[in-house]
Backbone as XML, in Angstrom:
<?xml version="1.0"?>
<chain id="A" units="angstrom">
  <residue number="1" name="MET">
    <atom name="N" x="0.835" y="-1.177" z="0.000"/>
    <atom name="CA" x="0.000" y="0.000" z="0.000"/>
    <atom name="C" x="0.883" y="1.246" z="0.000"/>
  </residue>
  <residue number="2" name="ASP">
    <atom name="N" x="0.529" y="2.231" z="-0.795"/>
    <atom name="CA" x="1.292" y="3.473" z="-0.873"/>
    <atom name="C" x="1.072" y="4.326" z="0.367"/>
  </residue>
  <residue number="3" name="ASN">
    <atom name="N" x="2.100" y="5.046" z="0.753"/>
    <atom name="CA" x="2.005" y="5.997" z="1.851"/>
    <atom name="C" x="1.695" y="7.352" z="1.241"/>
  </residue>
  <residue number="4" name="ILE">
    <atom name="N" x="0.460" y="7.794" z="1.341"/>
    <atom name="CA" x="0.037" y="9.066" z="0.754"/>
    <atom name="C" x="-0.046" y="10.101" z="1.863"/>
  </residue>
  <residue number="5" name="ILE">
    <atom name="N" x="0.692" y="11.181" z="1.699"/>
    <atom name="CA" x="0.729" y="12.248" z="2.695"/>
    <atom name="C" x="0.188" y="13.508" z="2.045"/>
  </residue>
  <residue number="6" name="GLU">
    <atom name="N" x="-0.812" y="14.104" z="2.663"/>
    <atom name="CA" x="-1.382" y="15.339" z="2.139"/>
    <atom name="C" x="-0.900" y="16.517" z="2.977"/>
  </residue>
  <residue number="7" name="VAL">
    <atom name="N" x="-0.390" y="17.534" z="2.304"/>
    <atom name="CA" x="0.068" y="18.745" z="2.972"/>
    <atom name="C" x="-0.885" y="19.858" z="2.580"/>
  </residue>
  <residue number="8" name="THR">
    <atom name="N" x="-1.493" y="20.485" z="3.567"/>
    <atom name="CA" x="-2.490" y="21.509" z="3.264"/>
    <atom name="C" x="-2.043" y="22.913" z="3.646"/>
  </residue>
  <residue number="9" name="GLU">
    <atom name="N" x="-0.980" y="23.010" z="4.417"/>
    <atom name="CA" x="-0.513" y="24.327" z="4.843"/>
    <atom name="C" x="0.933" y="24.506" z="4.407"/>
  </residue>
  <residue number="10" name="ILE">
    <atom name="N" x="1.186" y="25.520" z="3.602"/>
    <atom name="CA" x="2.536" y="25.777" z="3.106"/>
    <atom name="C" x="2.960" y="27.159" z="3.579"/>
  </residue>
  <residue number="11" name="LYS">
    <atom name="N" x="4.118" y="27.211" z="4.233"/>
    <atom name="CA" x="4.668" y="28.487" z="4.687"/>
    <atom name="C" x="5.998" y="28.709" z="3.991"/>
  </residue>
  <residue number="12" name="SER">
    <atom name="N" x="6.192" y="29.882" z="3.455"/>
    <atom name="CA" x="7.458" y="30.223" z="2.815"/>
    <atom name="C" x="8.463" y="30.612" z="3.894"/>
  </residue>
  <residue number="13" name="VAL">
    <atom name="N" x="9.607" y="29.919" z="3.926"/>
    <atom name="CA" x="10.626" y="30.234" z="4.924"/>
    <atom name="C" x="11.896" y="30.788" z="4.291"/>
  </residue>
  <residue number="14" name="VAL">
    <atom name="N" x="12.012" y="30.692" z="2.985"/>
    <atom name="CA" x="13.227" y="31.130" z="2.307"/>
    <atom name="C" x="12.900" y="32.344" z="1.446"/>
  </residue>
  <residue number="15" name="ARG">
    <atom name="N" x="13.655" y="33.395" z="1.631"/>
    <atom name="CA" x="13.432" y="34.623" z="0.866"/>
    <atom name="C" x="14.293" y="34.687" z="-0.395"/>
  </residue>
  <residue number="16" name="GLN">
    <atom name="N" x="15.455" y="34.055" z="-0.355"/>
    <atom name="CA" x="16.374" y="34.118" z="-1.487"/>
    <atom name="C" x="17.040" y="32.762" z="-1.656"/>
  </residue>
  <residue number="17" name="LEU">
    <atom name="N" x="17.120" y="32.286" z="-2.895"/>
    <atom name="CA" x="17.803" y="31.027" z="-3.180"/>
    <atom name="C" x="19.106" y="31.305" z="-3.912"/>
  </residue>
  <residue number="18" name="ASN">
    <atom name="N" x="20.100" y="30.495" z="-3.640"/>
    <atom name="CA" x="21.409" y="30.598" z="-4.274"/>
    <atom name="C" x="21.716" y="29.275" z="-4.952"/>
  </residue>
  <residue number="19" name="THR">
    <atom name="N" x="22.663" y="29.291" z="-5.875"/>
    <atom name="CA" x="23.083" y="28.050" z="-6.529"/>
    <atom name="C" x="24.599" y="27.932" z="-6.468"/>
  </residue>
  <residue number="20" name="ALA">
    <atom name="N" x="25.073" y="26.695" z="-6.543"/>
    <atom name="CA" x="26.512" y="26.433" z="-6.583"/>
    <atom name="C" x="26.739" y="25.135" z="-7.345"/>
  </residue>
  <residue number="21" name="VAL">
    <atom name="N" x="27.845" y="25.069" z="-8.065"/>
    <atom name="CA" x="28.275" y="23.848" z="-8.747"/>
    <atom name="C" x="29.722" y="23.610" z="-8.325"/>
  </residue>
  <residue number="22" name="LEU">
    <atom name="N" x="29.982" y="22.457" z="-7.690"/>
    <atom name="CA" x="31.303" y="22.149" z="-7.151"/>
    <atom name="C" x="31.828" y="20.858" z="-7.751"/>
  </residue>
  <residue number="23" name="LYS">
    <atom name="N" x="33.066" y="20.899" z="-8.242"/>
    <atom name="CA" x="33.676" y="19.733" z="-8.887"/>
    <atom name="C" x="34.484" y="18.932" z="-7.868"/>
  </residue>
  <residue number="24" name="PHE">
    <atom name="N" x="34.463" y="17.594" z="-7.992"/>
    <atom name="CA" x="35.207" y="16.710" z="-7.095"/>
    <atom name="C" x="35.417" y="15.364" z="-7.787"/>
  </residue>
  <residue number="25" name="THR">
    <atom name="N" x="36.139" y="14.450" z="-7.133"/>
    <atom name="CA" x="36.357" y="13.102" z="-7.658"/>
    <atom name="C" x="35.502" y="12.112" z="-6.878"/>
  </residue>
  <residue number="26" name="ALA">
    <atom name="N" x="34.625" y="11.407" z="-7.577"/>
    <atom name="CA" x="33.786" y="10.371" z="-6.964"/>
    <atom name="C" x="34.467" y="9.019" z="-7.133"/>
  </residue>
  <residue number="27" name="LYS">
    <atom name="N" x="34.247" y="8.132" z="-6.164"/>
    <atom name="CA" x="34.808" y="6.780" z="-6.213"/>
    <atom name="C" x="33.669" y="5.769" z="-6.278"/>
  </residue>
  <residue number="28" name="PRO">
    <atom name="N" x="33.916" y="4.585" z="-6.831"/>
    <atom name="CA" x="32.872" y="3.554" z="-6.839"/>
    <atom name="C" x="32.419" y="3.242" z="-5.410"/>
  </residue>
  <residue number="29" name="GLY">
    <atom name="N" x="31.134" y="3.025" z="-5.230"/>
    <atom name="CA" x="30.595" y="2.726" z="-3.906"/>
    <atom name="C" x="30.080" y="3.972" z="-3.212"/>
  </residue>
  <residue number="30" name="THR">
    <atom name="N" x="30.053" y="3.929" z="-1.879"/>
    <atom name="CA" x="29.510" y="5.026" z="-1.079"/>
    <atom name="C" x="30.518" y="6.164" z="-0.962"/>
  </residue>
  <residue number="31" name="ASN">
    <atom name="N" x="30.048" y="7.384" z="-1.161"/>
    <atom name="CA" x="30.853" y="8.602" z="-1.047"/>
    <atom name="C" x="30.170" y="9.531" z="-0.051"/>
  </residue>
  <residue number="32" name="ILE">
    <atom name="N" x="30.974" y="10.253" z="0.725"/>
    <atom name="CA" x="30.457" y="11.282" z="1.626"/>
    <atom name="C" x="31.117" y="12.596" z="1.232"/>
  </residue>
  <residue number="33" name="LEU">
    <atom name="N" x="30.306" y="13.543" z="0.824"/>
    <atom name="CA" x="30.785" y="14.842" z="0.362"/>
    <atom name="C" x="30.426" y="15.875" z="1.425"/>
  </residue>
  <residue number="34" name="ASN">
    <atom name="N" x="31.432" y="16.450" z="2.091"/>
    <atom name="CA" x="31.217" y="17.489" z="3.096"/>
    <atom name="C" x="31.464" y="18.846" z="2.452"/>
  </residue>
  <residue number="35" name="ILE">
    <atom name="N" x="30.466" y="19.708" z="2.515"/>
    <atom name="CA" x="30.532" y="21.026" z="1.883"/>
    <atom name="C" x="30.479" y="22.075" z="2.985"/>
  </residue>
  <residue number="36" name="THR">
    <atom name="N" x="31.443" y="22.985" z="2.990"/>
    <atom name="CA" x="31.481" y="24.051" z="3.990"/>
    <atom name="C" x="31.359" y="25.400" z="3.298"/>
  </residue>
  <residue number="37" name="GLY">
    <atom name="N" x="31.083" y="26.431" z="4.079"/>
    <atom name="CA" x="31.044" y="27.780" z="3.536"/>
    <atom name="C" x="29.667" y="28.266" z="3.131"/>
  </residue>
  <residue number="38" name="LEU">
    <atom name="N" x="28.616" y="27.534" z="3.481"/>
    <atom name="CA" x="27.268" y="28.035" z="3.212"/>
    <atom name="C" x="26.989" y="29.208" z="4.144"/>
  </residue>
  <residue number="39" name="PRO">
    <atom name="N" x="26.122" y="30.139" z="3.744"/>
    <atom name="CA" x="25.809" y="31.262" z="4.623"/>
    <atom name="C" x="25.193" y="30.778" z="5.939"/>
  </residue>
  <residue number="40" name="THR">
    <atom name="N" x="25.588" y="31.389" z="7.046"/>
    <atom name="CA" x="25.002" y="31.048" z="8.340"/>
    <atom name="C" x="23.489" y="31.193" z="8.257"/>
  </residue>
  <residue number="41" name="GLY">
    <atom name="N" x="22.791" y="30.218" z="8.798"/>
    <atom name="CA" x="21.333" y="30.268" z="8.800"/>
    <atom name="C" x="20.679" y="29.649" z="7.577"/>
  </residue>
  <residue number="42" name="THR">
    <atom name="N" x="21.462" y="29.026" z="6.705"/>
    <atom name="CA" x="20.862" y="28.344" z="5.556"/>
    <atom name="C" x="19.841" y="27.340" z="6.076"/>
  </residue>
  <residue number="43" name="GLN">
    <atom name="N" x="18.622" y="27.372" z="5.528"/>
    <atom name="CA" x="17.538" y="26.524" z="6.023"/>
    <atom name="C" x="17.127" y="25.438" z="5.039"/>
  </residue>
  <residue number="44" name="VAL">
    <atom name="N" x="17.444" y="25.631" z="3.775"/>
    <atom name="CA" x="16.979" y="24.713" z="2.738"/>
    <atom name="C" x="18.131" y="24.387" z="1.806"/>
  </residue>
  <residue number="45" name="VAL">
    <atom name="N" x="18.280" y="23.110" z="1.457"/>
    <atom name="CA" x="19.300" y="22.722" z="0.485"/>
    <atom name="C" x="18.782" y="21.553" z="-0.348"/>
  </residue>
  <residue number="46" name="SER">
    <atom name="N" x="19.096" y="21.601" z="-1.612"/>
    <atom name="CA" x="18.845" y="20.476" z="-2.514"/>
    <atom name="C" x="20.147" y="20.240" z="-3.257"/>
  </residue>
  <residue number="47" name="ALA">
    <atom name="N" x="20.528" y="18.976" z="-3.420"/>
    <atom name="CA" x="21.803" y="18.675" z="-4.076"/>
    <atom name="C" x="21.665" y="17.421" z="-4.921"/>
  </residue>
  <residue number="48" name="TRP">
    <atom name="N" x="22.323" y="17.414" z="-6.080"/>
    <atom name="CA" x="22.347" y="16.222" z="-6.911"/>
    <atom name="C" x="23.698" y="16.109" z="-7.592"/>
  </residue>
  <residue number="49" name="ILE">
    <atom name="N" x="24.073" y="14.881" z="-7.932"/>
    <atom name="CA" x="25.392" y="14.566" z="-8.474"/>
    <atom name="C" x="25.267" y="14.226" z="-9.957"/>
  </residue>
  <residue number="50" name="THR">
    <atom name="N" x="26.237" y="14.701" z="-10.752"/>
    <atom name="CA" x="26.275" y="14.458" z="-12.192"/>
    <atom name="C" x="27.721" y="14.230" z="-12.613"/>
  </residue>
  <residue number="51" name="GLU">
    <atom name="N" x="27.919" y="13.424" z="-13.643"/>
    <atom name="CA" x="29.264" y="13.272" z="-14.212"/>
    <atom name="C" x="29.715" y="14.599" z="-14.803"/>
  </residue>
  <residue number="52" name="TYR">
    <atom name="N" x="31.046" y="14.769" z="-14.881"/>
    <atom name="CA" x="31.608" y="15.993" z="-15.449"/>
    <atom name="C" x="32.707" y="15.628" z="-16.437"/>
  </residue>
  <residue number="53" name="ASN">
    <atom name="N" x="32.675" y="16.275" z="-17.588"/>
    <atom name="CA" x="33.674" y="16.090" z="-18.636"/>
    <atom name="C" x="34.296" y="17.449" z="-18.919"/>
  </residue>
  <residue number="54" name="GLU">
    <atom name="N" x="35.630" y="17.531" z="-18.944"/>
    <atom name="CA" x="36.315" y="18.822" z="-19.135"/>
    <atom name="C" x="35.881" y="19.533" z="-20.418"/>
  </residue>
  <residue number="55" name="GLU">
    <atom name="N" x="35.613" y="18.794" z="-21.473"/>
    <atom name="CA" x="35.220" y="19.411" z="-22.746"/>
    <atom name="C" x="33.729" y="19.716" z="-22.824"/>
  </residue>
  <residue number="56" name="LEU">
    <atom name="N" x="32.905" y="18.838" z="-22.265"/>
    <atom name="CA" x="31.456" y="18.951" z="-22.421"/>
    <atom name="C" x="30.740" y="19.529" z="-21.206"/>
  </residue>
  <residue number="57" name="GLY">
    <atom name="N" x="31.417" y="19.579" z="-20.067"/>
    <atom name="CA" x="30.775" y="20.048" z="-18.842"/>
    <atom name="C" x="29.985" y="18.932" z="-18.183"/>
  </residue>
  <residue number="58" name="MET">
    <atom name="N" x="28.841" y="19.269" z="-17.591"/>
    <atom name="CA" x="28.003" y="18.266" z="-16.929"/>
    <atom name="C" x="27.357" y="17.376" z="-17.980"/>
  </residue>
  <residue number="59" name="ILE">
    <atom name="N" x="27.459" y="16.067" z="-17.772"/>
    <atom name="CA" x="26.898" y="15.128" z="-18.746"/>
    <atom name="C" x="26.180" y="13.983" z="-18.034"/>
  </residue>
  <residue number="60" name="ALA">
    <atom name="N" x="25.279" y="13.343" z="-18.765"/>
    <atom name="CA" x="24.682" y="12.075" z="-18.317"/>
    <atom name="C" x="25.492" y="10.989" z="-19.001"/>
  </residue>
  <residue number="61" name="GLY">
    <atom name="N" x="26.451" y="10.426" z="-18.277"/>
    <atom name="CA" x="27.361" y="9.440" z="-18.856"/>
    <atom name="C" x="27.013" y="8.031" z="-18.431"/>
  </residue>
  <residue number="62" name="HIS">
    <atom name="N" x="28.039" y="7.254" z="-18.089"/>
    <atom name="CA" x="27.857" y="5.838" z="-17.775"/>
    <atom name="C" x="27.586" y="5.554" z="-16.304"/>
  </residue>
  <residue number="63" name="ALA">
    <atom name="N" x="28.033" y="6.417" z="-15.428"/>
    <atom name="CA" x="27.846" y="6.169" z="-13.989"/>
    <atom name="C" x="26.410" y="6.481" z="-13.575"/>
  </residue>
  <residue number="64" name="ILE">
    <atom name="N" x="25.967" y="5.790" z="-12.548"/>
    <atom name="CA" x="24.661" y="6.059" z="-11.953"/>
    <atom name="C" x="24.910" y="6.511" z="-10.521"/>
  </residue>
  <residue number="65" name="PHE">
    <atom name="N" x="24.308" y="7.627" z="-10.144"/>
    <atom name="CA" x="24.465" y="8.170" z="-8.798"/>
    <atom name="C" x="23.149" y="8.031" z="-8.036"/>
  </residue>
  <residue number="66" name="TYR">
    <atom name="N" x="23.216" y="7.459" z="-6.841"/>
    <atom name="CA" x="22.060" y="7.322" z="-5.964"/>
    <atom name="C" x="22.288" y="8.204" z="-4.748"/>
  </residue>
  <residue number="67" name="THR">
    <atom name="N" x="21.518" y="9.278" z="-4.624"/>
    <atom name="CA" x="21.649" y="10.151" z="-3.463"/>
    <atom name="C" x="20.925" y="9.512" z="-2.288"/>
  </residue>
  <residue number="68" name="LYS">
    <atom name="N" x="21.642" y="9.328" z="-1.186"/>
    <atom name="CA" x="21.062" y="8.700" z="0.003"/>
    <atom name="C" x="20.635" y="9.723" z="1.045"/>
  </residue>
  <residue number="69" name="SER">
    <atom name="N" x="21.370" y="10.839" z="1.141"/>
    <atom name="CA" x="21.084" y="11.803" z="2.193"/>
    <atom name="C" x="21.689" y="13.158" z="1.842"/>
  </residue>
  <residue number="70" name="VAL">
    <atom name="N" x="20.951" y="14.219" z="2.142"/>
    <atom name="CA" x="21.452" y="15.592" z="2.049"/>
    <atom name="C" x="21.077" y="16.252" z="3.370"/>
  </residue>
  <residue number="71" name="GLN">
    <atom name="N" x="22.086" y="16.655" z="4.163"/>
    <atom name="CA" x="21.840" y="17.168" z="5.514"/>
    <atom name="C" x="22.539" y="18.501" z="5.731"/>
  </residue>
  <residue number="72" name="LEU">
    <atom name="N" x="21.822" y="19.452" z="6.301"/>
    <atom name="CA" x="22.426" y="20.697" z="6.773"/>
    <atom name="C" x="22.801" y="20.527" z="8.241"/>
  </residue>
  <residue number="73" name="TYR">
    <atom name="N" x="23.925" y="21.128" z="8.644"/>
    <atom name="CA" x="24.313" y="21.109" z="10.055"/>
    <atom name="C" x="25.209" y="22.305" z="10.342"/>
  </residue>
  <residue number="74" name="SER">
    <atom name="N" x="25.597" y="22.477" z="11.586"/>
    <atom name="CA" x="26.422" y="23.615" z="12.043"/>
    <atom name="C" x="25.786" y="24.952" z="11.673"/>
  </residue>
  <residue number="75" name="LYS">
    <atom name="N" x="24.554" y="25.150" z="12.143"/>
    <atom name="CA" x="23.811" y="26.400" z="11.922"/>
    <atom name="C" x="23.612" y="26.696" z="10.444"/>
  </residue>
  <residue number="76" name="GLY">
    <atom name="N" x="23.553" y="25.658" z="9.620"/>
    <atom name="CA" x="23.325" y="25.823" z="8.189"/>
    <atom name="C" x="24.568" y="26.159" z="7.392"/>
  </residue>
  <residue number="77" name="GLU">
    <atom name="N" x="25.735" y="26.202" z="8.034"/>
    <atom name="CA" x="26.968" y="26.559" z="7.330"/>
    <atom name="C" x="27.606" y="25.382" z="6.607"/>
  </residue>
  <residue number="78" name="LYS">
    <atom name="N" x="27.159" y="24.161" z="6.928"/>
    <atom name="CA" x="27.748" y="22.971" z="6.317"/>
    <atom name="C" x="26.647" y="22.056" z="5.791"/>
  </residue>
  <residue number="79" name="CYS">
    <atom name="N" x="27.009" y="21.284" z="4.782"/>
    <atom name="CA" x="26.085" y="20.325" z="4.189"/>
    <atom name="C" x="26.839" y="19.027" z="3.929"/>
  </residue>
  <residue number="80" name="ARG">
    <atom name="N" x="26.185" y="17.917" z="4.208"/>
    <atom name="CA" x="26.769" y="16.600" z="3.931"/>
    <atom name="C" x="25.870" y="15.896" z="2.921"/>
  </residue>
  <residue number="81" name="VAL">
    <atom name="N" x="26.478" y="15.439" z="1.822"/>
    <atom name="CA" x="25.753" y="14.680" z="0.805"/>
    <atom name="C" x="26.332" y="13.267" z="0.796"/>
  </residue>
  <residue number="82" name="ILE">
    <atom name="N" x="25.495" y="12.282" z="1.053"/>
    <atom name="CA" x="25.919" y="10.885" z="1.003"/>
    <atom name="C" x="25.291" y="10.276" z="-0.241"/>
  </residue>
  <residue number="83" name="PHE">
    <atom name="N" x="26.141" y="9.702" z="-1.086"/>
    <atom name="CA" x="25.624" y="9.124" z="-2.326"/>
    <atom name="C" x="26.423" y="7.890" z="-2.699"/>
  </residue>
  <residue number="84" name="GLU">
    <atom name="N" x="25.857" y="7.102" z="-3.560"/>
    <atom name="CA" x="26.505" y="5.891" z="-4.056"/>
    <atom name="C" x="26.723" y="6.051" z="-5.552"/>
  </residue>
  <residue number="85" name="MET">
    <atom name="N" x="27.931" y="5.697" z="-6.007"/>
    <atom name="CA" x="28.199" y="5.688" z="-7.444"/>
    <atom name="C" x="28.214" y="4.233" z="-7.900"/>
  </residue>
  <residue number="86" name="GLY">
    <atom name="N" x="27.337" y="3.904" z="-8.814"/>
    <atom name="CA" x="27.258" y="2.544" z="-9.329"/>
    <atom name="C" x="27.478" y="2.513" z="-10.832"/>
  </residue>
  <residue number="87" name="SER">
    <atom name="N" x="27.552" y="1.331" z="-11.381"/>
    <atom name="CA" x="27.702" y="1.098" z="-12.823"/>
    <atom name="C" x="28.994" y="1.674" z="-13.394"/>
  </residue>
  <residue number="88" name="TYR">
    <atom name="N" x="29.978" y="1.898" z="-12.538"/>
    <atom name="CA" x="31.259" y="2.433" z="-12.995"/>
    <atom name="C" x="32.310" y="1.951" z="-12.007"/>
  </residue>
  <residue number="89" name="ASP">
    <atom name="N" x="33.424" y="1.410" z="-12.485"/>
    <atom name="CA" x="34.367" y="0.740" z="-11.585"/>
    <atom name="C" x="35.665" y="1.493" z="-11.326"/>
  </residue>
  <residue number="90" name="ARG">
    <atom name="N" x="35.692" y="2.790" z="-11.597"/>
    <atom name="CA" x="36.904" y="3.573" z="-11.311"/>
    <atom name="C" x="36.520" y="4.992" z="-10.901"/>
  </residue>
  <residue number="91" name="ASN">
    <atom name="N" x="37.496" y="5.747" z="-10.420"/>
    <atom name="CA" x="37.243" y="7.128" z="-10.019"/>
    <atom name="C" x="36.757" y="7.943" z="-11.207"/>
  </residue>
  <residue number="92" name="LEU">
    <atom name="N" x="35.957" y="8.962" z="-10.901"/>
    <atom name="CA" x="35.310" y="9.734" z="-11.953"/>
    <atom name="C" x="35.150" y="11.180" z="-11.500"/>
  </residue>
  <residue number="93" name="THR">
    <atom name="N" x="35.438" y="12.126" z="-12.375"/>
    <atom name="CA" x="35.186" y="13.530" z="-12.068"/>
    <atom name="C" x="33.683" y="13.767" z="-12.113"/>
  </residue>
  <residue number="94" name="ALA">
    <atom name="N" x="33.172" y="14.407" z="-11.067"/>
    <atom name="CA" x="31.740" y="14.665" z="-10.960"/>
    <atom name="C" x="31.530" y="16.071" z="-10.410"/>
  </residue>
  <residue number="95" name="VAL">
    <atom name="N" x="30.294" y="16.526" z="-10.445"/>
    <atom name="CA" x="29.932" y="17.803" z="-9.825"/>
    <atom name="C" x="28.696" y="17.591" z="-8.964"/>
  </residue>
  <residue number="96" name="VAL">
    <atom name="N" x="28.616" y="18.372" z="-7.907"/>
    <atom name="CA" x="27.382" y="18.464" z="-7.141"/>
    <atom name="C" x="26.781" y="19.823" z="-7.483"/>
  </residue>
  <residue number="97" name="THR">
    <atom name="N" x="25.526" y="19.827" z="-7.862"/>
    <atom name="CA" x="24.794" y="21.057" z="-8.120"/>
    <atom name="C" x="23.881" y="21.278" z="-6.927"/>
  </residue>
  <residue number="98" name="MET">
    <atom name="N" x="23.904" y="22.487" z="-6.398"/>
    <atom name="CA" x="23.138" y="22.783" z="-5.187"/>
    <atom name="C" x="22.251" y="24.002" z="-5.377"/>
  </residue>
  <residue number="99" name="ILE">
    <atom name="N" x="21.098" y="23.940" z="-4.760"/>
    <atom name="CA" x="20.227" y="25.100" z="-4.579"/>
    <atom name="C" x="20.060" y="25.235" z="-3.073"/>
  </residue>
  <residue number="100" name="PHE">
    <atom name="N" x="20.302" y="26.426" z="-2.551"/>
    <atom name="CA" x="20.221" y="26.598" z="-1.097"/>
    <atom name="C" x="19.760" y="28.001" z="-0.748"/>
  </residue>
  <residue number="101" name="GLY">
    <atom name="N" x="19.242" y="28.151" z="0.452"/>
    <atom name="CA" x="18.811" y="29.462" z="0.902"/>
    <atom name="C" x="18.430" y="29.454" z="2.359"/>
  </residue>
</chain>
């Protein structure tokens, strides 16, 4: 049976959203990406991982990324992204794209 949740009250808590794209090296299996330097008081974050190619930029390539967790901590100044890289058996240049505010 599906878990259906109805939300009837929506409150806006974010006045301004920012974006960031950060390049790093992903390894096969579970990866933990710690991101620092977010503005104090950041309340909302969304993050996703994509392959990166120096010539083409962000691409949908051969690796599959499964995001397991995106967490804000330290008064919103830090973010931890836990993800799994599958379908690829060696290190790979990737980027995390973030929206935060």
